[in-house]
C-alpha positions in Angstrom: -22.8 171.4 -146.4 -21.3 174.6 -148.0 -22.6 177.9 -146.7 -22.0 179.5 -150.1 -25.1 180.4 -152.1 -25.4 178.9 -155.5 -28.6 180.9 -156.3 -29.6 184.4 -155.1 -33.0 185.7 -156.1 -33.4 189.4 -155.2 -36.6 191.5 -155.4 -37.9 189.5 -158.3 -41.0 191.0 -160.0 -43.0 189.6 -162.9 -46.0 191.3 -164.5 -48.3 189.9 -167.2 -50.1 193.0 -168.4 -51.9 194.4 -165.3 -51.4 191.2 -163.3 -48.6 191.1 -160.8 -47.6 187.4 -160.8 -44.6 187.9 -158.6 -44.0 190.7 -156.1 -40.6 191.3 -154.6 -39.5 187.6 -154.3 -36.2 187.2 -152.4 -34.5 184.0 -151.3 -31.2 182.2 -151.4 -30.3 178.6 -152.2 -27.1 177.2 -150.7 -24.8 174.9 -152.6 -25.3 171.2 -151.7 -28.8 171.6 -150.4 -32.2 170.2 -151.3 -34.6 173.1 -151.2 -38.3 173.3 -152.0 -40.5 176.0 -153.4 -44.1 175.4 -152.2 -47.5 177.1 -152.0 -51.1 176.8 -153.2 -52.0 176.5 -156.8 -51.4 179.8 -158.5 -48.9 181.1 -155.9 -46.3 181.8 -158.6 -44.0 178.8 -158.2 -43.7 177.8 -161.9 -43.4 181.5 -162.8 -40.3 181.7 -160.6 -38.8 178.6 -162.4 -39.6 180.2 -165.7 -37.7 183.3 -164.7 -34.8 181.3 -163.5 -34.5 179.3 -166.7 -35.1 182.1 -169.1 -38.5 181.3 -170.4 -39.7 184.6 -169.0 -37.8 187.9 -168.8 -38.5 189.2 -165.3 -40.1 192.6 -165.0 -37.6 193.5 -162.3 -35.1 192.2 -159.8 -32.1 190.0 -160.1 -31.3 186.3 -160.4 -27.7 185.4 -159.8 -26.3 181.9 -160.3 -22.8 181.3 -159.0 -21.3 178.0 -160.2 -18.0 176.4 -161.0 -19.3 175.5 -164.5 -16.5 174.5 -166.8 -14.0 175.0 -164.0 -14.7 178.7 -163.9 -16.5 180.6 -161.2 -19.1 182.7 -162.8 -21.9 185.0 -161.7 -24.7 185.5 -164.2 -27.9 187.4 -164.3 -30.5 185.1 -165.8 -33.9 185.7 -167.2 -32.7 187.8 -170.1 -33.9 187.1 -173.7 -31.5 185.8 -176.4 -29.3 188.6 -177.9 -29.9 189.7 -181.4 -28.1 187.5 -183.9 -25.7 190.4 -184.9 -24.1 190.1 -181.5 -23.8 186.3 -181.2 -20.6 184.5 -181.6 -20.4 181.7 -184.3 -20.4 179.0 -181.6 -23.4 180.6 -179.9 -25.2 180.7 -183.2 -24.6 177.0 -183.7 -26.0 176.3 -180.3 -29.1 178.3 -181.1 -29.5 176.5 -184.4 -29.4 173.2 -182.4 -31.9 174.7 -180.0 -34.3 175.4 -182.9 -33.7 172.0 -184.6 -34.2 169.8 -181.6 -37.1 171.7 -179.9 -36.0 174.3 -177.4 -39.0 173.8 -175.0 -37.8 170.3 -174.3 -34.3 171.0 -173.0 -33.0 173.8 -170.7 -29.5 174.3 -169.5 -28.1 177.7 -168.7 -24.4 177.6 -167.5 -24.8 175.0 -164.9 -28.6 175.2 -164.3 -31.0 172.6 -165.7 -34.7 171.9 -165.2 -37.5 169.4 -165.7 -41.1 170.2 -166.3 -44.4 169.6 -164.6 -45.7 168.1 -167.9 -43.1 165.6 -169.1 -41.4 166.9 -172.3 -39.4 164.0 -173.6 -38.8 163.3 -177.3 -41.2 160.4 -177.2 -40.5 159.2 -180.8 -36.8 158.9 -180.0 -35.3 156.0 -178.0 -34.4 156.4 -174.4 -30.7 156.7 -175.0 -31.2 159.1 -177.9 -33.0 161.5 -175.6 -29.8 161.6 -173.5 -27.5 162.0 -176.5 -29.6 164.9 -177.8 -29.3 166.7 -174.5 -25.5 166.5 -174.8 -25.5 167.7 -178.4 -27.5 170.7 -177.2 -24.9 171.9 -174.8 -21.6 170.6 -176.4 -19.2 172.8 -178.3 -18.8 170.5 -181.2 -18.0 171.6 -184.7 -20.5 170.8 -187.4 -17.6 170.4 -189.9 -16.0 167.8 -187.6 -19.3 165.9 -187.6 -19.6 166.0 -191.4 -16.0 164.8 -191.8 -16.5 162.3 -189.0 -13.1 163.2 -187.5 -11.4 161.2 -184.8 -12.0 163.9 -182.2 -15.7 163.9 -183.2 -16.0 160.1 -182.9 -14.3 160.2 -179.5 -16.7 162.9 -178.3 -19.6 160.7 -179.5 -18.3 157.7 -177.6 -17.9 159.8 -174.5 -21.5 161.1 -174.9 -22.7 157.5 -175.2 -20.8 156.4 -172.1 -22.3 159.3 -170.1 -25.8 158.5 -171.3 -25.5 154.9 -170.1 -24.0 156.1 -166.8 -27.1 158.1 -166.1 -29.4 155.4 -167.3 -27.7 153.2 -164.7 -28.3 155.8 -162.0 -32.0 156.0 -162.8 -32.3 152.2 -163.4 -33.2 152.4 -167.1 -30.3 150.7 -168.8 -32.5 147.7 -169.8 -34.8 150.2 -171.6 -32.1 152.1 -173.5 -33.4 151.1 -177.0 -37.1 151.5 -176.3 -39.0 154.5 -177.5 -39.3 157.0 -174.7 -43.0 157.2 -175.2 -43.4 153.5 -174.4 -42.0 153.9 -170.9 -44.3 154.0 -167.9 -45.1 157.4 -166.4 -42.7 156.9 -163.5 -39.9 155.8 -165.8 -40.5 158.8 -168.0 -40.0 161.0 -164.9 -36.7 159.3 -164.2 -35.6 159.6 -167.8 -36.3 163.4 -167.8 -34.1 163.8 -164.7 -31.3 161.7 -166.3 -31.5 163.8 -169.5 -31.1 167.0 -167.5 -28.1 165.5 -165.6 -26.4 164.7 -168.9 -25.9 168.5 -169.3 -23.7 168.6 -166.2 -25.8 171.0 -164.1 -24.7 172.2 -160.6 -28.3 173.2 -159.8 -31.3 171.3 -161.1 -34.8 172.6 -160.8 -37.5 169.9 -160.6 -41.0 171.0 -161.4 -43.4 168.7 -159.5 -41.3 165.6 -160.0 -43.6 163.4 -157.9 -46.8 164.4 -159.7 -48.6 161.3 -160.8 -46.3 158.9 -158.9 -47.5 156.2 -156.5 -46.0 156.0 -153.0 -43.4 153.5 -154.0 -42.3 155.6 -157.0 -42.2 158.7 -154.8 -39.9 156.9 -152.4 -37.6 155.9 -155.2 -37.6 159.5 -156.5 -36.6 160.7 -153.0 -33.7 158.3 -152.9 -32.6 159.5 -156.4 -32.7 163.2 -155.3 -30.5 162.3 -152.3 -28.0 160.5 -154.6 -27.8 163.6 -156.8 -26.9 165.7 -153.8 -24.7 163.3 -151.9 -22.9 161.5 -154.7 -22.9 164.0 -157.5 -22.7 167.4 -155.6 -25.8 168.7 -157.3 -28.0 171.3 -155.6 -31.7 170.6 -156.0 -34.5 173.1 -156.0 -38.0 171.5 -156.4 -41.6 172.6 -156.7 -43.7 169.9 -155.1 -47.3 169.4 -153.8 -46.5 166.2 -152.0 -45.9 167.7 -148.5 -44.7 164.4 -147.1 -41.9 164.2 -149.6 -41.1 167.9 -149.1 -40.8 167.7 -145.4 -38.8 164.5 -145.6 -36.2 165.6 -148.1 -35.8 169.4 -147.8 -33.1 171.3 -146.0 -34.8 174.6 -146.7 -38.3 175.6 -147.8 -39.6 178.8 -149.4 -43.4 179.3 -149.3 -45.2 181.5 -151.8 -48.8 182.7 -151.8 -50.3 185.1 -154.3 -46.9 185.9 -155.8 -45.2 186.8 -152.4 -42.9 185.0 -150.1 -44.8 184.3 -146.8 -42.3 182.1 -145.1 -38.8 180.7 -145.4 -36.9 178.2 -143.2 -36.4 174.6 -142.3 -39.2 172.0 -142.5 -40.0 172.2 -138.7 -40.4 175.9 -138.8 -42.5 175.8 -142.0 -45.0 173.2 -140.9 -45.7 175.1 -137.7 -46.0 178.5 -139.4 -49.6 179.9 -139.0 -49.3 181.9 -142.3 -48.4 178.7 -144.2 -51.3 176.8 -142.6 -53.7 179.6 -143.4 -52.4 179.8 -147.0 -53.2 176.2 -147.7 -56.6 175.9 -145.9 -57.6 179.3 -144.7 -57.7 177.7 -141.3 -55.3 177.2 -138.4 -55.8 173.4 -138.0 -52.3 172.0 -138.7 -53.5 168.4 -138.8 -55.9 169.2 -141.6 -53.1 170.7 -143.7 -51.0 167.5 -143.7 -47.7 169.4 -143.2 
């Protein structure tokens, strides 16, 4: 496993009016790891994700993502709002137009980072494969003129997108459902489709917001296997928010624990499950067996 950090969160602060949702959050995520962000309800976990992916502009601090996206090593500060249109390149304007047309809240990819949501946000009136094609249109530098003229290059790009869509449908075992409406899938299948859609944007870091929520034990086991495949076979770093402590302890290389907007513990699963601050945060007691860690 690489020792290089793909994500560095430094002194992150987020205020909502007079409420301090995040207070001096600092942690690093290493490339090639599966890491978890855990804590009681209201601890600030999803707020961290929203800052990472640009839904919120952090009040203070830095978020640095270091990837090899598009064969170029980049370091970016995320969490900033879109620039005014006067300062946007034509290609960036086209991407933003697609963002507005296709529903920006459904798809997130920021230079090598993608996410899923606690509440599934698929295009349920589109087919399964169309959901994956839309994801690629959102992030592709394709000319609108080429599309109108149906050029050879555009047709080749469309074929490549279709091949990629079916590849990821194969990974998540949904090929046989490709032409069904996404809204007709079972809950567990929709979870897998949302991950496949995110993977179609070529992320190096994927943030999964409670991916096991609502899944039965068998589905959770399949999800765990899928996450390991993303890491081991596709070199994707995974950061997840999850309340299923069995899954977290089984799959995570590194865990960050939040409580009331602050980091109270960081480390490997063995250290976390024996940490008295973590136990107290979950139950307000020091009975490890009751916590289920």
